[in-house]
C-alpha positions as CSV (number, residue, x, y, z in Angstrom):
1,M,208.2,-106.5,-23.8
2,E,210.0,-105.0,-20.9
3,K,208.7,-106.3,-17.6
4,E,211.2,-105.2,-15.0
5,P,210.0,-102.2,-12.9
6,D,213.2,-100.2,-13.6
7,K,212.6,-100.5,-17.4
8,I,209.0,-99.2,-17.4
9,N,208.5,-96.3,-19.8
10,R,208.2,-93.0,-17.9
11,T,205.3,-90.9,-18.8
12,V,204.7,-88.7,-15.7
13,N,207.8,-86.6,-15.4
14,C,205.7,-83.5,-15.2
15,L,204.0,-84.5,-11.9
16,P,204.6,-82.2,-8.9
17,S,207.2,-83.3,-6.4
18,M,206.1,-84.9,-3.2
19,P,206.4,-82.9,0.0
20,A,208.5,-84.3,2.7
21,L,206.6,-85.5,5.8
22,P,207.4,-84.8,9.4
23,H,207.8,-88.6,10.1
24,E,209.3,-89.4,6.7
25,T,212.0,-86.7,6.2
26,G,214.4,-87.7,3.5
27,T,212.1,-90.3,2.1
28,Q,211.4,-88.3,-1.0
29,N,214.8,-89.2,-2.5
30,K,214.3,-92.9,-1.9
31,I,211.1,-93.3,-3.9
32,P,211.6,-95.7,-6.9
33,E,211.2,-93.8,-10.1
34,Y,208.7,-96.3,-11.5
35,F,206.3,-95.6,-8.6
36,P,204.2,-92.9,-10.3
37,E,203.5,-94.9,-13.4
38,L,202.8,-98.0,-11.4
39,S,200.4,-95.9,-9.2
40,F,198.4,-95.0,-12.3
41,R,198.4,-98.6,-13.4
42,I,197.1,-99.8,-10.0
43,S,194.4,-97.1,-10.1
44,D,193.3,-98.3,-13.5
45,V,193.3,-101.9,-12.5
46,L,191.2,-101.1,-9.4
47,D,188.7,-99.4,-11.7
48,E,188.7,-102.6,-13.9
49,I,188.0,-104.9,-11.0
50,G,185.0,-103.1,-9.5
51,A,186.6,-100.4,-7.3
52,G,185.9,-97.4,-9.5
53,E,184.2,-94.3,-8.1
54,R,180.8,-95.0,-9.6
55,T,180.7,-98.5,-8.1
56,V,182.0,-97.4,-4.7
57,M,179.3,-94.8,-4.5
58,E,176.6,-97.2,-5.7
59,R,177.6,-99.8,-3.0
60,R,177.3,-97.1,-0.3
61,E,174.0,-95.9,-1.5
62,T,172.6,-99.4,-1.8
63,Y,173.6,-100.4,1.7
64,L,172.3,-97.2,3.2
65,L,169.0,-97.9,1.5
66,R,169.0,-101.4,3.0
67,E,169.6,-99.9,6.5
68,R,166.6,-97.6,6.1
69,M,164.5,-100.5,4.7
70,M,165.1,-102.6,7.8
71,T,164.5,-99.6,10.1
72,I,161.1,-99.0,8.4
73,A,160.2,-102.6,8.6
74,G,161.3,-102.9,12.3
75,Q,159.7,-99.7,13.6
76,N,157.5,-101.5,16.1
77,S,160.5,-103.6,17.4
78,N,162.4,-100.6,18.7
79,H,165.5,-101.6,16.8
80,E,167.7,-99.5,14.5
81,Y,169.8,-101.1,11.9
82,F,173.3,-100.2,10.6
83,H,175.4,-101.7,7.9
84,F,179.1,-101.2,8.7
85,G,182.2,-102.6,7.1
86,S,183.5,-103.0,3.6
87,Q,180.1,-103.4,1.7
88,S,178.6,-100.2,3.1
89,E,181.9,-98.3,2.7
90,G,182.3,-99.5,-0.9
91,T,185.8,-100.6,-0.1
92,T,185.6,-104.1,-1.6
93,T,186.0,-106.0,-4.8
94,P,184.4,-109.2,-6.0
95,G,187.5,-111.2,-5.2
96,L,187.7,-110.0,-1.6
97,N,184.3,-111.6,-1.1
98,S,183.6,-109.4,1.9
99,D,181.0,-110.4,4.5
100,I,177.9,-108.2,5.1
101,D,178.2,-106.6,8.5
102,L,174.9,-105.7,10.3
103,L,174.6,-104.0,13.7
104,M,171.2,-104.1,15.4
105,S,170.9,-101.2,17.9
106,Y,168.7,-102.3,20.7
107,K,167.0,-99.1,22.0
108,E,164.8,-100.6,24.7
109,R,167.5,-100.2,27.3
110,N,168.7,-96.9,28.7
111,I,172.5,-96.9,29.0
112,M,173.7,-94.6,31.7
113,T,177.1,-93.0,31.9
114,D,176.3,-91.6,35.3
115,W,173.4,-91.5,37.7
116,R,172.0,-88.3,36.1
117,D,171.1,-90.3,33.0
118,W,168.6,-92.5,34.8
119,E,165.1,-92.7,33.2
120,A,161.9,-93.9,34.9
121,G,160.0,-96.7,33.3
122,M,163.1,-97.9,31.3
123,V,165.4,-100.8,32.0
124,N,168.5,-98.9,33.0
125,F,172.1,-100.1,32.8
126,L,175.0,-98.1,34.3
127,M,178.3,-98.3,32.6
128,L,181.0,-99.3,35.0
129,R,184.8,-99.4,34.8
130,D,187.7,-99.2,37.3
131,D,191.4,-99.1,37.2
132,I,191.8,-102.8,36.3
133,T,189.2,-102.7,33.5
134,P,190.9,-102.8,30.1
135,P,190.4,-99.7,27.9
136,Q,187.4,-99.8,25.7
137,Q,185.7,-102.3,28.0
138,Y,182.7,-101.7,30.3
139,L,180.5,-103.7,32.7
140,L,176.7,-102.9,32.8
141,Q,175.2,-102.7,36.2
142,H,171.4,-103.3,36.5
143,I,169.5,-100.3,37.8
144,H,165.8,-100.3,38.9
145,K,163.1,-99.1,36.5
146,Y,161.2,-97.0,39.0
147,T,163.8,-95.8,41.4
148,P,167.4,-94.7,40.8
149,E,168.8,-97.5,42.8
150,A,171.0,-100.5,42.0
151,V,169.2,-103.9,41.7
152,T,170.5,-106.3,44.3
153,I,168.5,-109.5,43.3
154,I,169.2,-111.6,40.2
155,C,165.9,-111.9,38.4
156,E,166.9,-113.4,35.1
157,D,169.5,-115.8,33.8
158,R,171.2,-113.0,31.8
159,F,172.4,-111.4,35.0
160,V,175.3,-112.4,37.2
161,R,176.7,-111.0,40.5
162,K,180.1,-109.5,40.7
163,D,182.4,-110.2,43.7
164,S,181.5,-106.7,45.0
165,G,177.8,-107.6,45.0
166,Q,176.8,-105.6,41.9
167,V,174.3,-107.3,39.6
168,L,175.7,-107.2,36.0
169,F,174.2,-107.9,32.7
170,S,176.2,-110.7,31.1
171,S,177.4,-110.2,27.6
172,E,178.1,-113.9,27.1
173,R,174.6,-115.0,28.3
174,W,173.0,-112.3,26.1
175,K,174.9,-113.8,23.1
176,Q,173.7,-117.3,24.2
177,E,170.1,-116.0,24.1
178,Q,170.7,-114.6,20.7
179,E,172.1,-117.9,19.5
180,Q,168.9,-119.7,20.6
181,V,166.8,-117.2,18.7
182,A,169.0,-117.4,15.6
183,S,169.0,-121.2,15.6
184,R,165.3,-121.2,14.8
185,F,166.2,-119.7,11.4
186,G,169.2,-122.0,10.5
187,E,172.7,-123.0,11.4
188,V,174.4,-120.4,13.6
189,T,177.9,-119.0,13.1
190,K,179.7,-117.1,15.9
191,N,182.5,-114.7,15.3
192,G,183.5,-112.3,18.1
193,P,180.4,-110.4,19.1
194,S,178.6,-111.7,16.0
195,V,175.8,-114.4,16.1
196,S,174.4,-115.1,12.7
197,S,172.2,-117.7,11.0
198,I,172.8,-116.1,7.6
199,P,175.8,-117.4,5.7
200,E,178.4,-114.6,4.9
201,W,176.7,-112.2,7.4
202,D,178.1,-110.9,10.6
203,M,175.2,-109.8,12.8
204,V,175.8,-108.0,16.1
205,M,173.3,-106.9,18.7
206,A,174.4,-103.8,20.5
207,F,173.2,-101.1,23.0
208,P,173.5,-97.5,21.8
209,V,175.3,-95.0,24.0
210,C,173.8,-91.6,23.3
211,K,175.5,-89.6,26.1
212,P,178.9,-87.9,25.8
213,L,181.9,-90.2,26.5
214,P,185.3,-89.1,27.7
215,E,187.1,-91.4,25.2
216,I,185.4,-89.7,22.3
217,Q,185.9,-86.2,23.7
218,H,189.6,-86.9,24.3
219,W,190.0,-87.9,20.6
220,I,188.1,-84.9,19.4
221,D,190.3,-82.6,21.5
222,R,193.4,-84.4,20.1
223,C,192.3,-83.9,16.5
224,R,191.1,-80.3,16.8
225,G,193.0,-77.9,14.5
226,R,194.5,-80.6,12.3
227,H,193.8,-80.8,8.5
228,W,192.1,-84.2,9.0
229,P,189.6,-85.2,10.3
230,P,187.8,-82.0,9.2
231,A,186.2,-79.8,11.9
232,Q,182.7,-80.5,10.6
233,L,183.3,-84.2,11.0
234,L,184.5,-83.7,14.6
235,K,181.4,-81.7,15.3
236,A,179.1,-84.5,14.0
237,A,181.2,-87.1,15.9
238,R,180.3,-85.4,19.2
239,K,176.6,-86.2,18.6
240,A,177.0,-89.6,17.1
241,P,176.1,-92.5,19.3
242,C,178.6,-95.2,20.1
243,F,177.7,-98.9,20.7
244,L,178.3,-101.4,23.4
245,V,178.8,-104.8,21.7
246,P,179.0,-108.1,23.6
247,A,182.7,-108.8,23.5
248,G,185.1,-109.0,26.4
249,H,188.9,-108.4,26.5
250,P,190.8,-111.8,26.1
251,D,192.9,-111.1,29.2
252,S,190.2,-109.8,31.4
253,D,188.9,-111.5,34.5
254,Y,185.4,-110.4,33.5
255,K,185.5,-111.1,29.8
256,R,182.2,-113.0,29.9
257,E,180.5,-110.0,31.4
258,E,182.2,-107.2,29.5
259,F,180.9,-105.1,26.6
260,R,183.2,-103.4,24.1
261,L,182.7,-99.7,23.2
262,S,182.7,-99.3,19.4
263,P,182.5,-95.9,17.7
264,N,181.2,-97.5,14.5
265,L,179.4,-94.4,13.2
266,I,182.4,-92.1,13.8
267,E,184.6,-94.6,11.9
268,R,182.0,-94.7,9.0
269,M,182.1,-90.9,8.9
270,L,185.9,-91.1,8.6
271,M,185.7,-93.6,5.8
272,F,183.1,-91.6,4.0
273,S,185.5,-88.6,4.1
274,F,188.1,-90.5,2.1
275,N,188.8,-89.4,-1.5
276,M,189.2,-92.0,-4.2
277,T,193.0,-92.3,-3.8
278,Q,192.5,-93.0,-0.1
279,I,189.8,-95.6,-0.9
280,K,192.0,-97.3,-3.5
281,C,195.0,-97.3,-1.1
282,Y,192.9,-99.0,1.6
283,I,191.6,-101.6,-0.8
284,V,195.1,-102.5,-1.9
285,L,196.1,-102.8,1.8
286,K,193.3,-105.3,2.2
287,L,194.4,-107.2,-0.8
288,I,197.9,-107.3,0.7
289,K,196.5,-108.5,4.0
290,K,194.4,-111.2,2.5
291,T,197.0,-112.7,0.2
292,L,200.6,-111.8,1.2
293,F,200.1,-111.4,4.9
294,S,197.8,-114.4,5.3
295,K,200.6,-116.6,3.9
296,I,202.9,-115.4,6.7
297,V,200.6,-115.2,9.7
298,G,197.2,-116.6,8.6
299,D,194.1,-114.5,9.1
300,F,195.2,-112.7,12.2
301,V,195.7,-109.3,10.4
302,T,192.3,-107.9,9.9
303,S,190.6,-105.2,7.8
304,Y,190.3,-103.2,10.9
305,H,194.1,-103.2,11.3
306,C,194.3,-101.9,7.7
307,K,191.7,-99.2,8.4
308,T,193.6,-98.0,11.5
309,L,196.8,-97.7,9.5
310,M,194.9,-95.6,6.9
311,F,193.5,-93.3,9.6
312,T,196.9,-92.7,11.2
313,T,198.6,-92.2,7.9
314,I,196.0,-89.8,6.5
315,E,196.2,-87.7,9.7
316,R,200.0,-87.5,9.5
317,T,200.4,-86.7,5.8
318,H,199.7,-83.5,3.9
319,P,196.4,-83.6,2.0
320,S,198.2,-82.7,-1.3
321,L,199.9,-86.0,-1.2
322,W,196.7,-88.0,-1.6
323,K,196.7,-88.0,-5.4
324,E,196.4,-90.9,-7.8
325,H,200.1,-90.8,-9.0
326,N,201.2,-91.3,-5.3
327,I,199.3,-94.5,-4.5
328,M,202.5,-96.6,-4.4
329,Y,204.3,-94.1,-2.2
330,L,201.3,-93.9,0.1
331,L,201.1,-97.7,0.4
332,L,204.8,-97.5,1.4
333,L,204.0,-95.0,4.1
334,C,201.2,-97.2,5.5
335,L,203.5,-100.2,5.6
336,K,206.2,-98.2,7.3
337,G,203.6,-97.2,9.9
338,L,202.8,-100.9,10.3
339,R,206.5,-101.7,10.7
340,K,206.8,-99.1,13.4
341,W,203.9,-100.5,15.3
342,L,205.2,-104.1,15.0
343,R,208.5,-103.0,16.4
344,L,206.7,-101.5,19.3
345,G,204.4,-104.5,19.7
346,C,201.4,-102.2,19.8
347,L,198.9,-100.9,17.2
348,P,196.9,-98.2,19.0
349,H,193.2,-97.8,18.4
350,Y,192.8,-94.6,16.3
351,I,189.9,-93.2,18.5
352,I,190.0,-94.9,21.9
353,A,193.3,-94.3,23.8
354,G,195.1,-97.2,25.5
355,V,193.8,-100.0,23.2
356,N,196.3,-102.3,21.5
357,L,194.7,-103.8,18.4
358,F,197.2,-106.6,18.4
359,D,195.9,-108.0,21.7
360,G,194.0,-111.2,21.1
361,K,194.8,-111.1,17.4
362,L,198.5,-111.2,16.7
363,S,200.9,-112.9,19.2
364,M,204.4,-111.6,19.8
365,V,205.8,-114.5,17.7
366,K,203.6,-113.7,14.8
367,Q,204.4,-110.0,15.1
368,K,208.1,-110.7,14.7
369,V,207.5,-112.9,11.7
370,L,205.2,-110.3,10.1
371,L,207.8,-107.6,10.9
372,Q,210.4,-109.4,8.9
373,Y,208.2,-109.7,5.9
374,V,206.9,-106.1,6.0
375,D,210.5,-104.9,6.2
376,Y,211.4,-107.1,3.2
377,L,208.3,-105.8,1.3
378,I,209.3,-102.2,1.9
379,K,212.9,-102.7,0.9
380,N,212.0,-104.5,-2.3
381,G,209.7,-101.6,-3.4
382,L,206.4,-103.6,-3.0
383,Q,207.3,-105.8,-5.9
384,D,205.3,-108.6,-4.3
385,L,202.1,-106.9,-5.4
386,S,202.6,-108.9,-8.6
387,H,201.9,-112.0,-6.5
388,I,198.4,-111.0,-5.5
389,D,196.0,-113.4,-7.2
390,I,192.7,-112.0,-5.9
391,D,190.8,-110.5,-8.8
392,N,193.9,-111.4,-10.9
393,L,195.5,-108.3,-9.7
394,G,199.1,-109.4,-10.1
395,C,198.6,-110.4,-13.7
396,R,196.6,-107.2,-14.4
397,L,199.5,-105.1,-13.1
398,Q,201.8,-106.6,-15.8
399,A,202.0,-104.2,-18.7
400,C,201.6,-107.0,-21.2
401,C,198.2,-108.0,-19.8
402,I,196.5,-104.6,-19.4
403,R,195.1,-104.4,-23.0
404,R,193.9,-108.0,-22.9
405,I,192.2,-107.5,-19.5
406,R,190.5,-104.3,-20.5
407,Q,188.9,-106.1,-23.4
408,G,187.7,-108.8,-21.0
409,G,189.8,-111.6,-22.6
410,E,190.4,-115.1,-21.5
411,G,187.4,-115.5,-19.2
412,E,187.8,-112.1,-17.5
413,L,184.8,-109.7,-17.4
414,G,185.6,-106.4,-19.0
415,G,185.5,-103.2,-17.0
416,V,182.2,-101.9,-18.3
417,V,180.5,-105.2,-18.1
418,L,181.8,-105.9,-14.6
419,R,180.6,-102.5,-13.4
420,Y,177.1,-103.1,-14.7
421,S,177.1,-106.6,-13.4
422,I,177.9,-105.3,-9.9
423,S,175.2,-102.7,-10.3
424,L,172.7,-105.5,-11.1
425,L,174.0,-107.6,-8.2
426,L,173.5,-104.6,-5.8
427,K,170.0,-104.1,-7.1
428,F,169.3,-107.8,-6.8
429,G,170.5,-107.8,-3.2
430,Y,168.4,-104.7,-2.3
431,L,165.2,-106.2,-3.9
432,N,165.8,-109.5,-2.2
433,R,166.0,-107.9,1.2
434,L,162.9,-105.8,0.4
435,L,160.9,-108.9,-0.4
436,L,162.1,-110.5,2.8
437,S,161.2,-107.3,4.7
438,L,157.7,-107.3,3.3
439,T,157.3,-111.0,4.2
440,G,158.1,-110.1,7.8
441,I,155.7,-107.2,7.8
442,I,152.8,-109.2,6.4
443,Y,153.5,-112.1,8.8
444,R,153.4,-109.6,11.8
445,I,150.2,-108.1,10.6
446,Q,148.6,-111.6,10.3
447,S,149.9,-112.5,13.7
448,S,148.5,-109.3,15.4
449,N,145.1,-108.8,17.0
450,S,144.0,-106.3,14.4
451,T,142.2,-107.3,11.1
452,F,144.5,-107.7,8.1
453,Q,143.1,-104.7,6.3
454,Q,143.5,-102.5,9.3
455,G,147.1,-103.8,9.8
456,I,147.9,-103.1,6.1
457,Y,146.4,-99.6,6.4
458,N,148.4,-98.8,9.5
459,T,151.6,-100.0,7.9
460,L,150.9,-98.0,4.8
461,R,150.3,-94.9,6.9
462,T,153.6,-95.4,8.7
463,A,155.4,-95.8,5.3
464,V,153.7,-92.6,4.1
465,Q,155.0,-90.7,7.1
466,C,158.5,-92.0,6.4
467,F,158.0,-90.8,2.8
468,T,158.2,-87.2,4.0
469,N,161.7,-87.8,5.3
470,E,164.1,-87.2,2.3
471,Q,166.5,-90.0,3.5
472,F,163.8,-92.6,3.7
473,K,161.9,-91.5,0.6
474,T,163.1,-94.2,-1.8
475,V,162.7,-97.1,0.6
476,A,159.3,-95.8,1.8
477,F,158.1,-95.6,-1.8
478,D,159.1,-99.2,-2.5
479,H,157.3,-100.4,0.6
480,I,154.2,-98.3,-0.3
481,N,154.2,-99.7,-3.8
482,H,154.3,-103.3,-2.7
483,L,151.9,-103.0,0.3
484,Y,149.4,-101.0,-1.8
485,A,149.4,-103.9,-4.4
486,V,148.5,-106.3,-1.6
487,Y,145.9,-103.9,-0.2
488,N,144.3,-103.5,-3.7
489,S,144.3,-107.3,-4.2
490,V,142.5,-107.9,-0.8
491,Q,140.1,-105.0,-1.4
492,S,139.2,-106.2,-4.9
493,F,137.3,-109.3,-3.5
494,K,134.9,-107.1,-1.6
495,C,134.4,-104.8,-4.6
496,L,133.8,-107.8,-7.0
497,R,131.1,-109.2,-4.7
498,L,129.1,-106.0,-4.8
499,P,126.3,-105.4,-7.4
500,N,127.3,-103.2,-10.3
501,T,131.0,-103.7,-9.8
502,N,133.1,-101.0,-11.3
503,F,135.8,-103.3,-12.7
504,I,137.5,-100.5,-14.5
505,E,138.2,-98.9,-11.2
506,I,139.8,-102.0,-9.8
507,I,142.1,-102.3,-12.9
508,R,142.9,-98.6,-12.6
509,R,144.0,-99.1,-9.0
510,F,146.1,-102.1,-10.0
511,K,148.0,-100.0,-12.6
512,F,149.6,-97.8,-9.8
513,C,151.6,-100.8,-8.6
514,L,152.3,-102.8,-11.8
515,N,155.9,-101.7,-11.9
516,T,157.1,-103.5,-8.7
517,D,159.0,-105.7,-11.2
518,I,158.7,-107.1,-14.7
519,A,156.1,-109.8,-14.1
520,S,154.6,-110.5,-10.7
521,S,152.1,-107.7,-10.2
522,R,150.9,-108.1,-13.8
523,L,150.5,-111.9,-13.3
524,K,148.5,-111.3,-10.2
525,L,146.2,-108.9,-12.2
526,A,145.9,-111.5,-14.9
527,S,145.0,-114.1,-12.3
528,L,142.3,-111.9,-10.9
529,L,140.9,-111.3,-14.3
530,Y,140.8,-115.0,-15.0
531,C,139.3,-115.9,-11.7
532,F,136.3,-113.6,-12.3
533,G,135.7,-114.7,-15.9
534,H,137.3,-111.9,-17.8
535,F,139.3,-114.2,-20.1
536,H,140.0,-111.8,-22.9
537,A,141.4,-109.2,-20.6
538,A,143.4,-111.8,-18.8
539,A,144.9,-113.0,-22.1
540,R,145.9,-109.5,-23.1
541,A,147.6,-109.1,-19.7
542,L,149.5,-112.4,-20.1
543,E,150.6,-111.4,-23.6
544,D,152.1,-108.3,-22.2
545,V,154.0,-110.3,-19.5
546,E,155.2,-112.8,-22.1
547,K,156.8,-110.0,-24.1
548,R,158.6,-108.7,-21.0
549,C,159.9,-112.0,-19.9
550,H,162.8,-112.2,-22.3
551,S,165.8,-114.5,-22.0
552,K,167.8,-112.0,-19.9
553,V,165.2,-111.8,-17.1
554,K,166.3,-113.2,-13.7
555,A,163.9,-114.8,-11.2
556,L,164.1,-113.3,-7.7
557,C,162.6,-114.7,-4.6
558,G,162.4,-113.2,-1.1
559,V,162.1,-116.5,0.8
560,R,164.4,-119.0,-0.9
561,Q,167.9,-118.6,-2.1
562,L,169.6,-120.6,-5.0
563,E,173.2,-121.7,-5.0
564,G,175.2,-119.5,-7.3
565,Q,172.5,-116.9,-7.7
566,K,174.9,-114.1,-6.8
567,D,177.6,-115.1,-9.3
568,L,178.6,-112.0,-11.3
569,R,178.6,-114.0,-14.5
570,V,174.9,-114.6,-14.1
571,F,174.4,-110.9,-14.0
572,A,176.8,-110.3,-16.9
573,N,174.7,-112.6,-19.0
574,M,171.7,-110.4,-18.2
575,I,173.2,-107.3,-19.8
576,S,172.3,-106.4,-23.3
577,D,175.0,-105.2,-25.7
578,N,174.4,-101.5,-24.9
579,C,173.6,-102.0,-21.2
580,D,170.3,-100.1,-21.7
581,N,168.3,-102.7,-19.7
582,V,170.4,-101.9,-16.6
583,R,169.8,-98.2,-16.9
584,R,166.0,-98.4,-17.7
585,E,164.3,-101.3,-16.0
586,P,166.3,-104.0,-14.0
587,P,165.3,-107.3,-15.6
588,F,164.0,-109.1,-12.4
589,A,160.8,-111.1,-12.1
590,F,159.7,-111.7,-8.5
591,C,157.9,-114.9,-7.5
592,V,154.2,-114.4,-7.4
593,R,152.7,-114.6,-3.9
594,F,149.1,-115.0,-2.9
595,I,148.5,-114.7,0.9
596,R,145.4,-116.2,2.2
597,E,143.5,-112.9,2.2
598,E,144.1,-112.9,-1.6
599,A,142.9,-116.4,-2.3
600,H,140.1,-115.0,-4.4
601,C,142.7,-113.8,-6.9
602,A,144.4,-117.2,-7.2
603,P,143.4,-120.3,-9.3
604,Y,141.9,-122.9,-7.1
605,V,144.9,-125.3,-7.2
606,L,147.0,-122.7,-5.4
607,W,144.7,-122.9,-2.4
608,F,146.4,-126.2,-1.7
609,E,149.7,-124.4,-1.4
610,M,148.2,-122.3,1.4
611,N,147.5,-125.6,3.2
612,R,150.5,-127.5,2.1
613,A,151.1,-129.4,5.5
614,M,148.9,-132.5,6.0
615,T,149.8,-132.9,9.7
616,E,151.0,-130.9,12.7
617,E,154.2,-132.8,12.5
618,E,154.9,-131.3,9.1
619,V,154.2,-127.8,10.4
620,A,156.6,-128.5,13.3
621,Q,159.4,-129.2,10.8
622,R,159.4,-125.6,9.6
623,N,162.0,-123.3,10.9
624,A,161.1,-119.7,11.9
625,H,161.8,-118.4,8.5
626,D,159.6,-121.0,6.8
627,K,156.7,-120.2,9.2
628,M,156.7,-116.7,7.8
629,W,155.6,-117.8,4.3
630,M,154.6,-121.4,4.0
631,D,150.9,-120.6,4.6
632,Y,151.0,-118.6,1.4
633,A,151.1,-119.7,-2.3
634,E,154.5,-118.9,-3.8
635,V,155.2,-119.7,-7.4
636,D,158.0,-118.7,-9.9
637,A,156.7,-116.2,-12.4
638,C,157.6,-118.0,-15.6
639,P,155.8,-121.4,-14.9
640,F,152.8,-119.5,-13.5
641,L,152.6,-117.4,-16.7
642,H,152.3,-120.5,-18.9
643,Y,149.9,-122.2,-16.4
644,L,147.6,-119.1,-16.5
645,Q,147.8,-119.1,-20.3
646,Y,146.7,-122.7,-20.3
647,L,143.7,-121.8,-18.0
648,T,142.8,-118.6,-19.8
649,Y,142.9,-120.1,-23.4
650,G,140.8,-123.0,-22.1
651,G,138.3,-120.5,-20.7
652,Q,138.2,-118.8,-24.1
653,G,137.7,-122.1,-25.9
654,E,140.9,-121.7,-27.9
655,R,142.1,-125.2,-27.7
656,T,145.1,-124.9,-30.0
657,K,146.5,-122.1,-28.0
658,Q,145.7,-124.0,-24.8
659,L,147.7,-127.1,-25.9
660,Y,150.6,-124.9,-27.0
661,A,150.7,-123.2,-23.6
662,L,150.8,-126.7,-22.0
663,E,153.6,-127.7,-24.3
664,V,155.6,-124.6,-23.4
665,L,154.9,-125.3,-19.7
666,E,156.1,-128.9,-20.0
667,S,159.2,-127.9,-21.9
668,Y,160.1,-125.2,-19.3
669,I,159.5,-127.4,-16.2
670,L,161.0,-130.6,-17.5
671,N,164.2,-128.9,-18.7
672,S,166.8,-129.6,-16.0
673,R,168.6,-126.2,-16.8
674,N,165.4,-124.4,-15.7
675,I,164.8,-126.5,-12.6
676,I,168.1,-125.4,-11.0
677,N,167.0,-121.8,-11.5
678,M,163.5,-122.2,-10.0
679,H,162.9,-121.2,-6.4
680,H,159.7,-123.2,-6.0
681,P,160.1,-126.2,-8.3
682,E,157.7,-128.4,-6.3
683,T,154.9,-125.8,-6.9
684,A,155.7,-125.6,-10.6
685,F,155.5,-129.4,-10.9
686,N,152.1,-129.3,-9.0
687,L,150.8,-126.8,-11.6
688,L,151.9,-129.1,-14.5
689,G,150.3,-132.1,-12.7
690,H,147.1,-130.1,-12.4
691,C,147.2,-129.4,-16.2
692,Y,147.4,-133.2,-16.8
693,E,144.5,-133.7,-14.4
694,M,142.4,-131.3,-16.4
695,E,143.4,-133.1,-19.6
696,G,142.2,-136.4,-18.0
697,D,145.6,-138.0,-18.0
698,Y,145.6,-139.1,-14.3
699,Q,148.6,-141.4,-14.6
700,A,150.8,-138.6,-16.0
701,A,149.4,-136.3,-13.3
702,L,150.3,-138.8,-10.6
703,Y,153.8,-139.2,-12.0
704,I,154.4,-135.4,-11.9
705,Y,153.0,-135.0,-8.4
706,E,155.3,-137.8,-7.2
707,K,158.1,-136.0,-9.0
708,S,157.3,-132.9,-7.1
709,L,158.0,-134.8,-3.9
710,D,161.4,-136.0,-4.8
711,I,162.7,-133.4,-7.3
712,V,164.7,-131.7,-4.5
713,C,165.6,-133.2,-1.1
714,G,163.4,-131.7,1.6
715,F,160.2,-131.1,-0.6
716,N,158.5,-134.4,0.4
717,T,156.9,-132.7,3.4
718,N,155.1,-129.3,3.5
719,N,154.3,-130.0,-0.1
720,A,150.8,-129.7,-1.6
721,A,151.6,-132.6,-3.9
722,N,150.7,-134.9,-1.0
723,W,147.0,-133.7,-1.2
724,H,147.1,-133.9,-5.0
725,I,148.4,-137.5,-5.0
726,Q,145.6,-138.6,-2.6
727,R,143.0,-137.0,-4.9
728,V,144.4,-138.4,-8.1
729,Q,144.7,-141.9,-6.6
730,R,141.0,-141.8,-5.7
731,L,140.1,-140.7,-9.2
732,I,142.2,-143.5,-10.7
733,S,140.6,-146.1,-8.3
734,N,137.1,-144.9,-9.3
735,L,138.0,-145.5,-13.0
736,Y,138.7,-149.2,-12.2
């Protein structure tokens, strides 16, 4: 088979000719004749590796939902949350392994562009800059709350005094404060303005600037009347807030005090205006950056450099050029733009004038080295694309591999399977963050001065108010569904203690929230039925759950993460042959949670999980995240299902079924392949140990409880097994 580019079979001779560009006159005649066909091939390959239109839009929708979820959950904290970057833009592939970028807009400070913006009762900061302040950088001067005058006394460690006497809010000290808070949740990673305790996340605190800024107005005036950006986008950009992030210029005398102005929302508008050809062109640029460029200059060329190249190229090219068959030529234009900026030693910021994006990133030496390679890449017709190994792109571009790749051969996920796997991964990520959000909400309610029921009611009312907003409707409904389930569970105890209990009404109310997932709400209902002696009804509910928990169901926990749980192959294995389960009901089973106010719904042994620490020293070992949930009972759905079956069949007097349920529970828990997929293995072992206790086999129970302590490193404290061991040891000693 012919592999050389100049021997590729031509199939696109009927395509319209490419218009000459103002900055590329004469280029039309120099385009290699294999470019159009290779462009189609690149486009097809990008579809195959998870950058097709449906996946791009699903990524965007999912991360916008996650933004709104966090905004609903944090309404009382006066924060607004934004996902920026590749994940929320949809401009990534599995092989790019893009981080999740989160910006937390801190709205409790009033940012003043001049003295007319001062607000009484607010902490006010005045944006300062002078002739020596680098472009895009600002200092924040502290202004009094109750009088429009500058503060002259330093009252907190976050403030410093400038040589001129002005009291400034220090960006570096603010970041140090964030680091102290983040360290309570785990190991902290710092990257530029980001301070994060979550692996693969960049988390940035920022102040919103809601007043008009000359930098933005200058850009709008410059772009007015051009074909791109469109006039409607420029109109929206005038109203969009910018953000001040804690990052100084590397060459500034005040880099520890400076904040960088970031027009993130405007840039997201620009990215959302891209058509699919532009999105694919940008993704290929990032693949070039991460593989070919990184071998030359390391990681000093960033995705933001690629994004800026895209902005400038789109603005300077005719819209009719951005078609699928032109991808190769358009990549060439972007690289020619980069070559021009490298020769000048300056890559200008697309929106904010006077900013050189090479500063602090790409030294002059590295610029020269990269220039030589970019020049070579252009002259050899981008043939080095075949050397890109991310997502096996280079191999996929070879004509001899296309058919095999599309069929998903030799370990590769086929296009359809990959698309649905990514869809499940996105849904998994959304639900994971939803459960974490609900954990935070319940923890705040329990820590507040109001009663739990009043707190739940107030939170539900807030969610219902959000439900009327079309943008927040989906997320608000998910919060209402889960919170209403907790509310019903707590209320049921009061109802069941009343004479002439209307049990049918309780079950009817539970039905409204059974579809939170495949198993957890149904298991909680079955547990309630068992605890109040309705064994036959509980058995029927458990039979329903057992039918739903097929082999393709994946456990999902909001408080513990498992290594490898986001591997796309895991999700590929969850897909049935016709992918119907992805379209209908995502096959996820949440961990079953009983908060203390729901103790009446939980079997007695789970009450020990709500008091798992034996000493104050054990409680002190918990990090801030653990403190949010370790006073609850959390158990994986599958072992809890079999444990409840054991209890329920015992209550019915069906000994054969009871012993079979115990056998299934043993088989599931003691199988090492299942252990590595359980989020709460220590609790599962405790349930099995309790079964042995009820069987009167105290030695086996003691062995299993001890196994609970050492099954995974770190579970020997804050583990209810310590209580069970003491109890069983007393029982054994009494026997002798």
